[in-house]
C-alpha positions as CSV (number, residue, x, y, z in Angstrom):
1,M,-61.2,9.4,-74.2
2,V,-60.3,6.7,-72.2
3,I,-59.0,6.5,-68.8
4,A,-56.7,3.8,-67.7
5,A,-56.4,2.3,-64.4
6,W,-53.3,0.2,-64.7
7,T,-52.7,-2.5,-62.2
8,E,-49.4,-4.0,-60.6
9,E,-47.2,-1.1,-62.3
10,E,-44.8,-2.1,-59.1
11,G,-44.5,-5.7,-59.4
12,V,-44.1,-6.1,-55.7
13,R,-45.9,-9.5,-55.2
14,F,-45.4,-11.5,-58.7
15,G,-42.1,-10.0,-59.6
16,T,-43.2,-8.3,-63.1
17,D,-43.8,-4.5,-63.0
18,M,-45.9,-2.7,-65.6
19,L,-47.9,-6.0,-65.7
20,G,-51.4,-4.8,-66.6
21,S,-50.2,-2.2,-69.3
22,A,-47.6,-4.8,-70.7
23,V,-50.5,-7.2,-71.0
24,A,-52.9,-4.2,-72.7
25,A,-50.3,-3.0,-75.0
26,G,-49.4,-6.8,-76.0
27,R,-46.0,-7.2,-74.9
28,L,-46.9,-10.0,-72.4
29,T,-49.8,-12.3,-73.3
30,L,-52.6,-13.1,-70.8
31,D,-51.6,-16.5,-70.1
32,Y,-47.9,-15.3,-69.0
33,A,-49.3,-13.1,-66.6
34,Y,-51.7,-15.7,-65.1
35,D,-48.9,-18.1,-64.8
36,L,-46.9,-15.6,-62.7
37,V,-46.3,-16.9,-59.2
38,D,-45.1,-15.1,-55.9
39,S,-42.6,-16.2,-53.5
40,E,-44.8,-18.7,-51.8
41,G,-45.7,-20.4,-54.9
42,L,-49.3,-18.8,-55.4
43,R,-50.4,-18.3,-59.2
44,F,-51.5,-14.8,-60.3
45,G,-54.3,-16.4,-62.1
46,D,-55.7,-18.2,-59.2
47,E,-55.2,-15.2,-56.8
48,L,-57.5,-13.3,-58.9
49,D,-60.0,-15.8,-59.0
50,R,-59.9,-16.0,-55.5
51,I,-60.8,-12.4,-54.8
52,G,-63.1,-12.3,-57.7
53,F,-60.9,-9.9,-59.7
54,K,-60.3,-12.1,-62.8
55,G,-62.7,-10.4,-64.8
56,T,-64.3,-11.7,-68.3
57,Q,-63.3,-8.6,-70.6
58,P,-60.9,-8.9,-73.4
59,V,-57.5,-7.2,-72.5
60,V,-55.9,-6.4,-75.8
61,M,-56.7,-2.8,-77.0
62,E,-56.8,-0.9,-80.2
63,A,-53.9,1.4,-80.5
64,P,-55.2,5.0,-79.2
65,H,-54.6,8.3,-81.0
66,A,-52.0,9.2,-78.1
67,Y,-51.4,8.0,-74.7
68,V,-50.5,10.8,-71.9
69,E,-49.8,9.9,-68.1
70,C,-48.9,12.2,-65.4
71,H,-46.9,11.2,-62.5
72,I,-44.5,12.4,-59.8
73,E,-40.8,12.9,-60.9
74,Q,-39.6,10.4,-58.0
75,G,-36.4,12.1,-58.1
76,P,-34.9,15.7,-57.1
77,V,-34.2,17.6,-60.3
78,L,-37.7,19.7,-60.4
79,L,-37.3,20.6,-57.1
80,R,-33.7,21.5,-57.4
81,D,-34.5,23.6,-60.6
82,E,-37.5,25.2,-58.9
83,V,-39.6,24.2,-61.8
84,A,-43.1,22.8,-61.3
85,I,-43.7,20.6,-64.6
86,G,-41.4,18.3,-66.3
87,V,-42.0,17.0,-70.1
88,V,-40.7,13.7,-70.2
89,T,-38.6,12.7,-73.4
90,G,-38.6,8.9,-72.6
91,V,-37.6,6.3,-70.3
92,Q,-34.1,5.0,-69.7
93,S,-32.7,1.5,-70.1
94,I,-33.1,-0.7,-67.2
95,S,-31.5,-3.9,-66.3
96,W,-31.8,-5.8,-63.0
97,Q,-30.0,-9.0,-61.9
98,K,-29.8,-11.2,-59.0
99,V,-26.2,-12.4,-57.9
100,T,-25.8,-15.4,-55.6
101,L,-22.5,-16.3,-54.3
102,H,-21.5,-19.5,-52.8
103,G,-18.7,-19.8,-50.6
104,R,-17.6,-21.9,-47.5
105,A,-18.7,-21.4,-44.0
106,A,-15.9,-21.2,-41.6
107,H,-15.2,-20.1,-38.1
108,A,-14.1,-16.3,-37.9
109,G,-11.6,-16.7,-35.2
110,T,-9.7,-20.0,-36.2
111,T,-9.6,-19.8,-40.2
112,P,-6.6,-17.8,-41.5
113,T,-7.7,-15.1,-44.4
114,E,-5.8,-17.2,-47.2
115,L,-8.1,-20.2,-46.3
116,R,-11.0,-18.3,-46.6
117,V,-14.0,-18.7,-49.3
118,D,-15.6,-15.7,-47.9
119,A,-19.1,-14.9,-50.0
120,G,-19.5,-11.8,-48.0
121,L,-16.0,-10.4,-49.3
122,A,-17.0,-11.1,-52.9
123,A,-20.4,-9.3,-52.3
124,A,-18.4,-6.2,-51.3
125,Q,-16.1,-6.4,-54.4
126,I,-19.2,-6.2,-56.5
127,V,-20.7,-3.4,-54.7
128,V,-17.4,-1.4,-55.2
129,K,-16.9,-2.7,-58.7
130,V,-20.3,-1.3,-60.1
131,R,-19.4,2.0,-58.3
132,E,-16.1,2.3,-60.1
133,M,-17.8,1.6,-63.4
134,V,-20.0,4.5,-62.7
135,D,-17.4,6.9,-61.7
136,S,-15.0,5.7,-64.8
137,G,-17.4,7.6,-67.1
138,T,-16.8,4.8,-69.7
139,Y,-20.5,4.1,-69.8
140,G,-22.0,7.4,-70.2
141,R,-24.7,8.3,-67.7
142,L,-24.7,4.9,-66.1
143,R,-26.3,4.6,-62.8
144,A,-25.7,1.5,-60.8
145,T,-27.3,0.4,-57.3
146,V,-26.9,-2.5,-55.1
147,G,-30.1,-2.3,-53.3
148,H,-30.4,-5.8,-51.5
149,I,-27.3,-7.8,-49.9
150,A,-27.9,-10.6,-47.6
151,T,-25.4,-12.8,-46.2
152,S,-26.1,-16.4,-44.8
153,P,-25.8,-17.8,-41.8
154,G,-25.6,-14.0,-40.9
155,L,-23.6,-14.7,-37.6
156,P,-20.8,-12.6,-36.1
157,S,-18.3,-15.7,-35.9
158,V,-19.1,-17.2,-39.2
159,V,-17.5,-16.4,-42.5
160,P,-20.6,-16.2,-44.7
161,D,-21.1,-19.1,-47.1
162,R,-23.6,-17.5,-49.2
163,A,-24.3,-13.8,-50.2
164,E,-27.3,-12.5,-52.5
165,L,-27.4,-9.3,-53.9
166,T,-29.4,-7.4,-56.7
167,V,-27.7,-5.2,-59.1
168,D,-29.6,-2.3,-60.8
169,L,-28.0,-0.8,-63.9
170,R,-29.8,2.2,-65.7
171,N,-28.6,4.1,-68.8
172,P,-30.2,6.4,-71.2
173,D,-28.2,4.8,-73.9
174,D,-28.7,1.2,-75.1
175,E,-25.0,0.9,-76.6
176,Q,-23.6,2.1,-73.4
177,M,-26.0,-0.3,-71.3
178,A,-24.8,-3.4,-73.4
179,A,-21.2,-2.4,-72.9
180,A,-21.8,-1.9,-69.2
181,E,-23.6,-5.3,-68.9
182,R,-20.8,-7.1,-70.9
183,D,-18.2,-5.7,-68.6
184,F,-19.8,-6.4,-65.5
185,A,-20.4,-10.2,-66.7
186,A,-16.8,-10.6,-67.2
187,F,-15.8,-9.2,-64.1
188,L,-18.2,-11.8,-62.5
189,D,-16.4,-14.5,-64.5
190,T,-13.1,-13.4,-63.0
191,L,-14.5,-12.7,-59.4
192,P,-13.5,-16.4,-58.2
193,E,-10.0,-15.6,-59.1
194,L,-9.8,-12.5,-57.0
195,Q,-10.6,-14.5,-53.8
196,P,-7.7,-15.5,-51.5
197,C,-8.7,-19.3,-51.6
198,S,-10.5,-21.2,-54.4
199,G,-13.9,-22.5,-54.3
200,L,-16.2,-19.3,-54.7
201,R,-19.3,-20.1,-57.1
202,V,-21.2,-17.3,-58.8
203,E,-24.7,-17.7,-60.0
204,T,-26.7,-15.0,-62.0
205,K,-30.5,-14.6,-62.5
206,R,-31.9,-11.8,-65.1
207,M,-34.7,-10.4,-63.0
208,A,-35.7,-7.7,-65.7
209,K,-34.5,-5.9,-68.6
210,T,-35.9,-2.9,-70.7
211,S,-34.5,-1.1,-73.5
212,H,-34.5,2.7,-73.8
213,V,-37.9,4.1,-74.8
214,P,-38.1,7.3,-76.5
215,F,-41.4,9.3,-76.2
216,D,-43.3,10.9,-79.3
217,Q,-41.7,14.5,-79.9
218,R,-45.2,15.6,-81.3
219,V,-46.8,14.8,-78.1
220,Q,-44.1,16.2,-76.0
221,D,-44.5,19.4,-78.0
222,V,-48.2,19.2,-77.0
223,I,-47.5,19.1,-73.4
224,A,-45.1,21.7,-73.5
225,K,-47.5,24.4,-75.1
226,A,-50.3,23.2,-73.0
227,A,-48.1,23.9,-69.8
228,A,-46.9,27.3,-71.4
229,E,-50.5,28.3,-72.0
230,L,-51.0,28.1,-68.3
231,G,-48.3,30.1,-67.3
232,H,-45.3,27.3,-66.7
233,Q,-41.7,27.3,-68.0
234,P,-41.3,23.4,-68.1
235,V,-38.1,21.7,-68.3
236,T,-37.3,18.4,-70.2
237,L,-36.0,15.3,-68.6
238,M,-35.6,11.7,-69.1
239,S,-37.3,9.4,-66.7
240,G,-35.0,7.4,-64.6
241,A,-37.8,5.1,-63.5
242,G,-39.9,2.9,-65.3
243,H,-43.6,3.6,-66.0
244,D,-46.7,2.3,-68.0
245,A,-46.2,4.6,-70.4
246,Q,-43.1,3.0,-71.8
247,E,-45.6,-0.1,-72.7
248,M,-47.9,2.0,-74.4
249,A,-45.4,4.1,-76.6
250,A,-45.1,0.5,-78.6
251,I,-48.3,1.0,-79.9
252,A,-49.4,4.8,-79.7
253,P,-47.7,8.3,-79.7
254,T,-46.8,8.6,-76.1
255,A,-45.3,11.3,-73.5
256,M,-45.6,12.0,-69.6
257,V,-46.1,15.1,-67.6
258,F,-43.8,15.0,-64.5
259,V,-44.9,16.8,-61.2
260,R,-42.6,18.1,-58.6
261,G,-41.9,16.3,-55.4
262,Q,-40.9,17.7,-52.1
263,H,-37.9,16.0,-49.7
264,D,-35.8,15.3,-52.8
265,G,-38.6,13.8,-54.7
266,I,-38.6,10.9,-52.5
267,S,-41.2,8.2,-53.4
268,H,-42.7,5.1,-52.0
269,N,-41.8,6.3,-48.6
270,P,-44.0,8.2,-46.0
271,R,-42.2,11.3,-46.8
272,E,-43.6,11.3,-50.4
273,Y,-45.1,14.6,-50.8
274,S,-46.3,17.1,-53.7
275,T,-48.1,20.2,-52.5
276,P,-51.6,20.7,-53.6
277,E,-50.2,23.6,-55.7
278,D,-48.0,21.2,-57.6
279,C,-50.6,18.6,-58.1
280,T,-52.9,21.3,-59.4
281,A,-50.6,22.3,-62.0
282,G,-49.8,18.6,-63.2
283,I,-53.5,17.6,-63.5
284,S,-54.3,21.1,-65.1
285,V,-51.3,20.3,-67.8
286,L,-52.5,16.9,-68.2
287,A,-56.2,18.2,-69.0
288,N,-55.1,21.0,-71.2
289,T,-52.9,18.5,-73.1
290,L,-55.8,16.1,-73.7
291,L,-57.9,18.8,-75.0
292,R,-55.5,20.0,-77.4
293,L,-55.0,16.2,-78.6
294,T,-58.7,15.7,-79.0
295,D,-58.6,19.0,-81.0
296,E,-56.7,17.4,-83.7
297,P,-58.2,16.4,-86.9
298,T,-59.7,13.1,-87.1
299,D,-57.2,12.1,-90.3
300,A,-54.4,12.3,-87.7
301,L,-56.2,9.2,-86.0
302,P,-54.6,6.0,-86.4
303,G,-56.5,4.4,-89.5
304,E,-56.8,1.1,-90.9
305,G,-53.9,-0.8,-90.6
306,A,-52.4,0.9,-87.5
307,P,-50.5,-1.1,-84.8
308,T,-52.8,-2.6,-82.2
309,A,-51.4,-4.5,-79.1
310,E,-51.7,-7.8,-80.8
311,D,-49.1,-6.5,-83.4
312,A,-46.9,-6.1,-80.5
313,L,-46.8,-9.8,-79.7
314,T,-45.0,-10.2,-83.0
315,G,-41.8,-8.5,-82.1
316,E,-38.5,-10.0,-81.3
317,D,-38.9,-8.7,-77.7
318,A,-42.4,-9.7,-77.1
319,L,-41.6,-12.2,-74.4
320,P,-39.0,-12.4,-72.1
321,G,-36.6,-15.2,-72.6
322,E,-35.5,-18.0,-70.0
323,D,-32.9,-15.5,-68.8
324,A,-35.4,-12.7,-68.4
325,L,-37.8,-14.4,-66.5
326,P,-39.0,-12.4,-63.2
327,G,-37.9,-12.9,-60.0
328,E,-37.6,-10.6,-56.8
329,T,-38.8,-7.1,-57.6
330,H,-37.7,-3.4,-56.4
331,D,-39.1,-0.1,-56.4
332,A,-38.9,0.7,-60.3
């Protein structure tokens, strides 16, 4: 049995989440990870060297028999349904984009509305548009969030000449996600035409993109039985956030155990809290699941020719393309 302590799951500093597990599972090369830079231009590999954490052991791992991860839900569903344990069916598709709008600075009091190229107005139109896309129902269970907006120069009496915002789209259906991305891109193409005065310029940068990752049904069943044996009545749910398990799912049968969180499941916040009882429940289900998996016959283990992390590098989506290079990150 191997216990993994992945690093940089959040991607806060170097802009690529699940970095440790993505390298271990083979989606990203070690050189690609080392070459990532932070907002100050400092290189990841150099910073690891500086603090003595670069290491000398090979990173690529062989595919395990199974991979199981226990995590807080980071949402309100288990709390609402008064259920302690969730069996995770997969991770939904995630798309992050940064949109930069270039307008023209002008005096707020002397410039008529029809002569303004207001980057702030265009940013607001994007916020409204993505909410309309969600409310339309056209894109299934789409969720959209504009988590960051900044305008320049940021003065009360100046029409913004620049606005920067992030757009986070999530969907459990890859086809519906693709449709949402296409329609959002088409909207951005028409955004300059919606302004009272010509001159708006729109730039976009792909920050991250992952497809829907379904988890292994057999491992889900083992988790459910392990939970039931301990007296729980677990529910199944899709993960709305990204996790290291989605990287491991490329090379091994994978699933997750979710633990209930208090305060509507808030996470990455001082109010994040799961009760000792719920934490105990989660760890007990995880331990029982692992014991059940280790009891499986050895002929069920990956044999010769089983996928390894090196195999993952040969796939079409092994490395992000130029338009998918990481930028600023967010709470996944």
